[in-house]
C-alpha positions in Angstrom: -49.5 7.4 -103.1 -50.8 7.9 -106.6 -49.6 5.0 -108.9 -50.3 4.9 -112.6 -49.6 2.2 -115.2 -50.2 2.7 -118.9 -50.7 -0.4 -121.1 -50.4 0.2 -124.8 -50.8 -2.5 -127.4 -50.8 -2.5 -131.2 -53.4 -0.4 -132.9 -56.5 -2.4 -133.8 -56.2 -4.6 -130.7 -58.1 -4.4 -127.4 -56.8 -5.1 -123.9 -58.3 -7.7 -121.6 -57.5 -7.3 -117.9 -57.9 -10.4 -115.8 -58.1 -9.7 -112.1 -57.1 -12.8 -110.1 -57.2 -11.0 -106.7 -58.6 -7.7 -105.3 -58.6 -6.6 -101.7 -57.9 -3.0 -100.8 -58.8 -0.8 -97.8 -62.5 0.1 -98.3 -63.1 3.8 -98.9 -59.4 4.6 -98.6 -57.6 2.8 -101.5 -59.1 3.1 -104.9 -58.4 1.5 -108.3 -59.5 3.2 -111.5 -59.3 1.7 -114.9 -59.6 4.1 -117.9 -60.3 3.2 -121.5 -57.4 5.3 -122.9 -54.1 6.8 -121.8 -55.3 9.6 -119.5 -57.6 10.2 -116.5 -59.9 12.0 -118.9 -60.6 8.8 -120.9 -63.8 6.8 -120.3 -63.8 5.2 -116.8 -64.3 1.4 -117.1 -63.9 0.5 -113.5 -63.7 2.1 -110.1 -63.5 0.1 -106.9 -62.4 0.2 -103.3 -62.6 -2.7 -100.9 -62.9 -6.4 -101.8 -64.2 -7.9 -105.1 -65.1 -11.5 -105.8 -62.5 -12.8 -108.3 -61.7 -13.7 -110.9 -63.2 -11.0 -113.2 -62.3 -9.4 -116.5 -62.5 -5.9 -118.0 -62.0 -5.4 -121.7 -61.1 -2.1 -123.3 -62.6 -0.7 -126.5 -59.2 0.8 -127.5 -55.6 -0.3 -127.6 -54.7 1.7 -124.4 -55.7 1.5 -120.8 -54.6 3.5 -117.7 -54.7 1.9 -114.3 -54.6 4.4 -111.4 -54.3 3.2 -107.8 -54.6 5.8 -105.0 -53.7 4.6 -101.5 -53.0 6.1 -98.1 -50.5 5.0 -95.5 -52.9 3.9 -92.8 -53.7 0.2 -93.4 -52.0 -2.3 -95.7 -54.1 -5.0 -97.3 -52.9 -7.4 -100.1 -53.9 -5.2 -103.0 -54.7 -6.6 -106.4 -53.2 -8.9 -109.0 -54.0 -8.2 -112.7 -52.7 -9.8 -115.8 -53.4 -8.4 -119.3 -53.6 -9.9 -122.7 -54.7 -8.7 -126.2 -57.9 -9.5 -127.9 
């Protein structure tokens, strides 16, 4: 699967992503966070596997794209992210 979520907030604001949990199948399931609305925007984050949480990522613009690519082999809990404006 190739899942994508666009987050758009008011112009002039930035987006803070708070990751409360992150556990995906290492080298099979990948999360990408882009600083803009497309996969051609600046890449802010790329990860597969487990990450110590919580952690934050803050955009430089008012848009971010989260792209999660996963296979059907092994199911792990995934990730939990909450966003706010700054």
